[in-house]
N, C-alpha and C positions, 0 to 999 in steps of 0.2 A: 101133344108137337107144336100144334099154329101157339100156345101158351107163350110157349120157354123160345118163342121166335125171337130174334136181336131186334130190339131194335130200334126203326132207322133215329141215326144221330140228328138232332137240331140244332142247324150251326147259326150263330148272331150276329144279324149284320150289322157293323157298324153304326152310329147314332149319326145321319148326316150336321155336320154345324150348322148352329141359324147363322142368320145373314150380322145378326144382334153379334155373338161374338167370335164371329171373322172379322168387324167391322173395328171390335175389339182390340185385338189380336197386332191390327196393321195399326193403330192408333201407337198401341206399346213401343210397337215396333222400329217407325220412324223416330217417335221421341225417344228412342232409343240412340240410333244412327245420331240423329241431332246435334243431342246432350251432349261431353265431355265426360267419359265417366267421376264420379263422384270421390273416391277411392285418388283420383288423379290431382282434386284440389285440396282436399286434406291432405296429402302427400307432399305441393307446394307451401303447404300452407306451414306444415310442419318445418320442412327443408331451408327455405325463409332464413327465417329468422337466427338459428344455427350457422346458417351461413355468413349472414351479415356480423352476425358475434365474431367467426374467426378470424373473421375482414377487420375487426374491428381492434380485436383483440393483435395484430401484425403490426396494425398502422403504430399500435401503442410501444410495440416493439423498438422504429423508428426513436421516438421520443425516448428512454432509453435510452439507444444507442445513443443519440445526438449528446445527453447527456452527461455519461463518459466522455465523451471526446471535451467536451469543455474543460471535466474538468480536469483532465489531467493532458489539456493543450497548453505549449510550450505557450507562456505568456513574450508577447512581441519587445521586443527590448523599449526597455523607457518606459509601458506604458503604465509598469506602478505609480510611475509617477504622479501620475492624474485617478489611482487606485482603480484603476480596470481589473485585475485582479478579485478584486472582493465582487464587482459587480455579473463578472464574471462566472463563479460560485452561487451567486442572486439567477441566475439566468437560470443553473446547471439543474438547482433546486429548485425552480419554479417549476421545472421539465419535468423532473421527479411526479410532482408535487398532478400534477397533466394528467401523468403516468396513471397516477395509483386511483384519481377520480375516475380515469374514463375505463378502466379495470372494475370498479368501484358500481359501475352503472352498470357497467355489462350482469353484475352480480347479483345485482339490485333490482334487477327496470322488473321482476314478474311483484316484487314483494309493494316497491312503491311504483311505478311509471311514471306521476307527475311533479313529484315530488326528483325524483332523479332526471330529468329530465331537465328542468331549469336548472340546476346546479348544471347538470357536462355543456348546457351551451352557455351558461351566464360566463364560469370556465374558458371556456371556447373563443368565445365572443372580447376576452378581456384577452388571449393568445392572440386572436386574432390580428387587436389590436396594436400590440404592439408588434408584432410581428412586421406591416404596413409605417410603426414607428422607426424600427431598429435601420427596413430597407429604404427610405427617405419616400416611400409614396407620402407617406402623412408627414407633412413640416409643422408637428407638437409647436406649440407655439408655447409652454414650455421650454427652460431653456434647463432646467435643475434638472431630467428627467435627464439620466447618464446614458450613453451610447449613443445616440440621437449624430444627426448633424446640424443641429443648431448648438448642444451640446457640447461636441468636440470643435467646435466654431470660437465657443465663449470659452471654451479652458485656452486651448492654445495657441490664441491670439494676447489672452494675456499675459503683458509682457516679465511677470514675477514666474512662472509658469514657465514660460516657455524661456527662461535664462536656464534654468533645470535643466529645461529638457536639451536641450539645445548643447546645454555644458556634456549631457550623460549621452548625446551622439556621438560628439567629439571624444569619451572617451572609452565608448561599445571601437572608436575602427572601423565606423563609415563608412569612410572616401577613400581610410587605406589601402580598400580594397579596390580601388582600379588605380594606384600602383603598381603594387602585386598583381592583378592581369595585365599590366600595360607592358610590365618586362619581359613575360611571356610572347606579346604581341609584337611584328617589326616595324608597323603603324600607329602612332598614336588616333589616328583617327578612326580605329576603327572599337576606342572605347567610347568613342563620344556617338554611335549608330551598337555598339551591343548593348544586349541587354542590361539595364537596372533597376535596382525597387525607383520606389516612388520615395523614398531618400535620401538617395545616392547622387537624382537627375534634377531633384532640385534643389539641395544640398550641399557637392561638392563639382558643381560645374554649371557657369553662368545658364543665363536661360539664355535659347536656342531665339527670342525676338532680340537678343542683343546683339549676336551677329560679328563675338569676336575670334577671332583666330589665333585656332587652337598650338597650343608650343609644347604641350605633353598633358598626364592624365591627369592636371590639378593646378597644372595654367595655362592661363589665356591671356592675351595679348588684344586691346582698345585697337580698333580700327581709327585715324588717324583723325578722315576726314565724318567720323561718325558722329551722328547727334544727335542723342535720347531725348523723350521724351519726360516731363519732370514726371506723368504720371506715371512711369518705369523703374520706380525706387530699384527695383532688384538689379541693374544694369549699373545703377553710382554705389551702390553696397558691394557688389562684388570685389571681392582682393582678393593677390593671388598670394598671402599672407593664408601660411597653412590650419593656423590657429580664430583662422575668419573668413575665407572661402568665402561663401554665403550664407554662414548660418543664419543672419539676420533678416536674408530674401523674405517674403512671401515666396515664391515658391516650396522655399523648402519649409514651411510651416505647414502650408496646404498636402504638400509628397505629406508630412508626418502622417496629415488629419487621413489621405488617401489611402496607407498603412495599415492603419487603425483601424481606417471602415471598413477595407474590408473584410474583413473577418461576418463583423457585425451584419454587415449589410445577404453576407450566405444566412445566418440564422436571421433576420428578418424573411428570407425566401423561403428559408425550411420552416418557418413558425406560422406563415401565410398556405402553403400548398396542404403542411398537417392539418391545417383547421377547421381546412375548408373541409379538406377526405372527410375529416374526423364529423365535422355534423352535419354532413350527409347523411350518411354510414351510423351515426344517434339515432337521429330523425327517420331515417326510415325503419330503425328497428322496434323504433318508439308507435310506428305506425303501424309493423306486425306484428305487435304485444296488444296494441289496441283492437286492433279485430279480433285476434286470438278471444279477446275479452267478452269481447262484442257478442261471439259465435261459439259460445257456452251460455 
């Protein structure tokens, strides 16, 4: 019976951790709390290039939209005499080329990072340079470059060109609109104060510095006691004849230049903004790609 008696169960006591193991666990815990998880950094490295690629693509869509707008935009009256529709088409083709290069850079950045970044930077710097020229920020020395401020002055101030331009303005009936509008108003004075185009204000009425008295929409009376300076030739050139008016005035030429410059100024500002944004986006994307290569 004594031999069959149940033996006492012996319960093993848990091993007490040593001081070295405790210090190691404490150090690992502090390190895990102080440093962010490696997965978050890895995710950021993966997400950042994707976000920048999407951002660059949507920016390039604005170039595509502007190119289409230039192709189908109606030309201003008489600007075809200066060959501007052809320049407008070339500008549209240039924007399409930048759009294609920008998106090609997005797809080839992994295979050829350095050639891609060189090509896109040179292209966007050229676009920035042209934008500065069109907007008038950079007064280019060469007057041969079309659609810049100096080029417009050179072309419009040329007498042979201006004779054709003023004939076109007259044939288009630019000043006739003032007469039609005057028939719908009780006072002719409202015509001079109403909103007119730069061509109408420069070609159809005398300059305000002449201080002539308004008779009707296109007829003004000189003040007898008024003496004009020799430098103010526009006041002497003004005639009440319908075919003359102020078509030979300097104010008419400047008004025509302002009408043409408005569109190209907008294009210049657009090119400046888009080139800077795309430069920043592509450079950041290149740095992200370069960082990926260093990590692998």
